[in-house]
N, C-alpha and C positions, 0 to 999 in steps of 0.2 A: 066813933066808927070802929073802935077796937072790938066790941062785942059782935059786930056783923062778920068779921073775919073768922071768928070762932064758929059761927053758925054755918058758914059756907065750907069750912074745911071738912075733910072726910072723918067720920067717927073712927076711933081706934078699934080694930077687930080684937076680939078676945079669943085666944087659943086657936086651935085648928091649923090646918096646912093651907097656905095660899097657893092655888094652882092656876096658872094662866089659862084663859079660855082657849087659846090657840092650841093647847096640848090635848084638849078633849078628844078630837078625832084620832090622835095618836093612841091614846089610852083605849079607845073603842076598838081600833084595829088590832092592837096587841091582845086585848081581851078575846076578840073573836078568833085570833090565831091560836091562843092557848086552849080555848074551848074546843076548837076543831082538832088540834093535835091530841088532846085527851080523848076525844070521841073515837078518832080513827085508830089510835094506839090500843084502846080498850077493845075495839071491834076486831083488830088483828090478833091480839092475844087470846081473846075469848073464842073466836069462831074459825080460826085457821087450823085446819087439820094437819098440815105439813109442818107446822112450827112445833119444835120439841122443847117445851118448857118443863114438862113433868116426864116421868118415866113412861115410855110408850114402847113396849116390847115388840109390837107389830112392825114398827118402822126401824127398829134397831138392827144393824148389820153385825153387831158384835157376836151374837150367838152363831151366825153362819161362819164367821172367822174362827171362833173357838172350835166349832165342829170340824172344820177343815184341818185345823192344826192338830186336833186329836187323831183324826184319821191318818194324817201324814206321819204322825209319830208311831203308829202301830205297825 
């Protein structure tokens, strides 16, 4: 009966990471959250006109302040 015990036992797995099946929904939810965050962050950076990431002289108030200070000094 010893050979039967060997046949019924689980075969050893070679390499790889063993992930419990219960964690699959957690990984799917985390993946969806990361994809959503990436999409909305890109959308905000790319298409928001009021966000100043690069130089935007039309929305800068520095030139107005410099002009006022020059006029007050004269």
